[in-house]
N, C-alpha and C positions, 0 to 999 in steps of 0.2 A: 831231214835226220831221220837216220835209220836206227830204231831202240835196238841195243844190245843188251840182253839180259844174261850177266855171268853170274850174279850171285842172287836168290830170291829167299826170304824169310816166309816161312807159312805159318801160322799160330794155331793151336788148336787146345780146345779143354776137355776133350775126349768125348765130346758127344757127337750124336749122328751128325748134329748140324754141322760143327766143325771140322767133322773128318771128311764131309763132303768138299769141302774148301780145301781140305790136304788134298785132295784128287786133282785138283785145279794146280794146286803146286807141282805135283810128280809129272802132269800133262806138260807144262810149259819148261819143267826143267829139261825134258825130254825132248821139247819140240827146238829149243836153245843151246841144249847141251850144258845147261848152267848149273851151278852147284845149288843145292836146296838145305838151307837150314829149317830143320823143324823144331819148333819152338813151343814149350810148356811153360807156363808160370804157374808156379804152386802157391795156392791160397790155402793156406792153413787155417783158414777159419770154416773150410768144407771138407772135411776129412772123410766123410762118406763117402765121397767120390772116389777114392782110391783104396774102397773096399778093406778098410781097415780102421782099428781104434785110435783111440789118443792116448800116447804111450809119453816117455819124456821126448823134449824137443830133439834130441840126438838121434834116438831110434825111429822116432816119426820120420823125421826129414830124412834118414837113410832107407827108410820103407818107401817113403813116396818117390824118391829118386829110383829106386830101383824098378818100383811098379810103373813108371812115366816111361821110363827108358824101354822096357820090354813091350809096353802097350804102341810107342811109336815104332818101334821094329817091326811090331805086326802091321802098322797101317804102311809101311814101305813095301813090305812083303819080299815081292821076287822081282820087283822092278829094278832095270839095272839103270841106275842114276847116282851120280855122286852127290852125297847126303851126309849131315851132319846133326846128332839130335843137341837141342840146347835145353836144359832145365834148370829154371831159376825161381828164386822166389822174391815175391814183391808185387806190387801194383802192375797190374797188365798192361797197361797202355804205357807206362813208365819204363818197363823193363822192355819192351818190343821195342820202342824208340830208342833206347839205349843201345841194345843188341844192333839194331840194324843201322845204327851210325858207326859201332864199333868195326863189323863187317863191311861196310861200307857196299850193303846192297844196293840192286837195283830197282827191285819190286819187293813189296809185301803183300800178303793177303791173308784175309781174315774172313770168318764167317760174321753174318749179319742176322738178327732175328727180327728186323725190321719194327720194331718198338717204335709206338707212337703215344701221343696224348701226354696225362700227367705223370705217368711212370718214367718216361723218357725226359719229360721237363725236370724232374726232380733227381733220378739217378743219373741222366746223359746215357753214353755209350760208351764202349771201349773202341767201337769204329770210328764214331765220331770225333773223338779225341785225336785217333791217329791220323786221320783226314787234315788235321791241322797242323801236326806235329812232327809227322816222320819225314824224314828228308829224302822220300822217293815215293812214287806213283804206289797208290794202294788200291789193291781190288778185293772188294767187298762181295762175297758170294752167299746169295742165299739158298739154302737147303729145300728141297723137295718136302713136301708135306708127309711123304711115306717113307720107309726105312729106305738106307742108302747103303747097305752094307755091300752091294753088289758095283758101285758106282767106280770104283778103283780100275775095274776093267773097262770100263768104258773110255769110247776116244772123247775127247773133248775137244772141240774145234771154235773158233769163232768165225763162222761163214758167212755172217751179217753184222757188220759194226755200224752203229750209231754214235754220231759225236754232235753234241750238242754246243751251238757258238753263239756267242752274244755279241762277238768283236773285242772283248776285252783281252787283254794279255795272257790271263790264265786259261782262256778259253782256246787261245790262240795255240797254247802249249798243248792244250788237249786236240787239236786238230793234227799235229805233228804227229803225238803217239797214236792217234787212229790211223793215220794213214802208213805208220810204219808197221804197227799190228796185220793192217789190210795187205799189205805187200808180203809180209811174214806168211799168212794165212792164206794169201790169195782171196781177200774175202770181197763182198760186196760191202761198198762204203757210202753212207748217208750222212749227208751235213745238214743239220736242221738248227734254224733259228726260229726261234717264238717271239712274233710282234706282239705288242699290245693291241688290245681291240682298235680298230681303224678311227672310231670317233673319239677316243682320247688324245689324238695326235692331229685331228681334223677340225677347225672350229665350224661351229655350227651354223654360220651365217655364209658359207663357202659352199652350200650344198650344190651350185651348179659345176664345182670343180672337183667334185668328190671322186666320179672314176677316172678321171685323169690322174688325178693326185694319188689315187691308190696303185694304179698301175706302174707310175713313174717311181713310186715309193718300192714297190717289191722289183722292179726291173732294177733299182740300184742296191738293194739287198743282194739279188741275185750274183750280181755283178762282183761284189764284196767276198759274197762264198768261194764264188770261182776263182778269186784272185788267191784264195788262200791255199790252193791246191798247184804245187809244181807242175810245170809244163809236159816233166818226164814221168809223172805219176799216171797222165791219160795214156801212157804205153802198155799199164799192166792192170788199168782199172778204170771204170765208168763212173766215177762219184754223181750220185745222186742229190741234187738240191734241193731243199725242201722249205718253204716259208709256212708257218702256222701262227696262229693267234689265240691268245688265251693266256692261262697261268703258264709261265714254263717248266714246272715240274708236272702238272696234270698233262699237259700236253704230251711231253717227251715220254713220259710212262705210256700213254695211250697209243704212240706212234710205235712205240717198241713192241707192243702187245700185237697190234694189227700187223704190223711188217714181220713179225717173228723176229725179233732182232737177238743176237746171242751175246752181244757186249754193247753196253752204252760207256763212252767216254767222255768226261766233263770235269773243268776246271774248279779249283776251289779256290776262293777268296778267303782272307783272313776276316774274322769278326770279333768283335768284342764279346768279353762274356754275357753280359746284358741280350747283344744281339742274338749271341748263340743259344740263350737259354729261351728267350720269348718269340724270337721271330725264324731261327734257323736259315737255311739257304736253299737254294734251287738244288744243290748236289746232295745235301741231308734229305731233302724230300725224297729225291727221285730214289736214295740207297734204301730208304725205310719202305718204298713203295714197288720198286722194279721187282720183276719174277726173272729176269736176268743178271747176271754179274755186273758192278759198276766200277768201271776203273776211274778212279779220281786222282788228277795231278795238280800240282801246284808250284810255282816258282821257288825256287832254294831260300831265296833271297825275299822277302816279305815288305812292303811296303809299311813304312811307320807311320 
């Protein structure tokens, strides 16, 4: 499957962090010759961010829309891409999903602050809502700690791509997207499966077969990873298969740091509200902890 990006939507709340995500949108629009929709959802409860005071609704709304359009135009600057500003009012996640559906976009890009703990538990995050509701892959970008005003002029490329795979249908879809991006950018591709600690799958009383069992198990998993890569893909890349053991989100984030990954690609499963609030998922946790962008993909039709 060769991924074609014809339409991209990128969101910004005009913070330095979200502006950094916009630069990824500009870079991908250039790479794929795609149209970029640059979206800002007006939050009328936060008037100060627009450098204005609260007037009547009509004058306030007009002022904010004018400010937002000018700000977005400054973000695009002199970049030669096909783009369109979208200014709307409402709840950010709901509006972004609605626009993505209306425009039939192929990818959405948003910034993430990596929030965790009680604050995330109570408030949730726009990114996490989007991962489970938006009808296209979502690229979550963590901004650097310093000022990023010059980032728009930097070339953004995915030279090393990590795909986490647990052999579920959503992770196999992630492999397909990872392969497509690796082909587009001529990237190094790493397929990683995280196993549970071996003692959890090996009975204690079978000590004498431990080494043989472990090696057979690893060989079987390596073969399964290799079978996910079409033969023709080996003509343009040499995927690296890696088996790790431990908690998936911890091992994937650690591997990405040690190996200097530029992108992580993961599948997203649907979760109930209770599971999402109190447990989360591997993808949620990787998004909150990863220092590189994370592309989450999910089947359009979810299991019921």
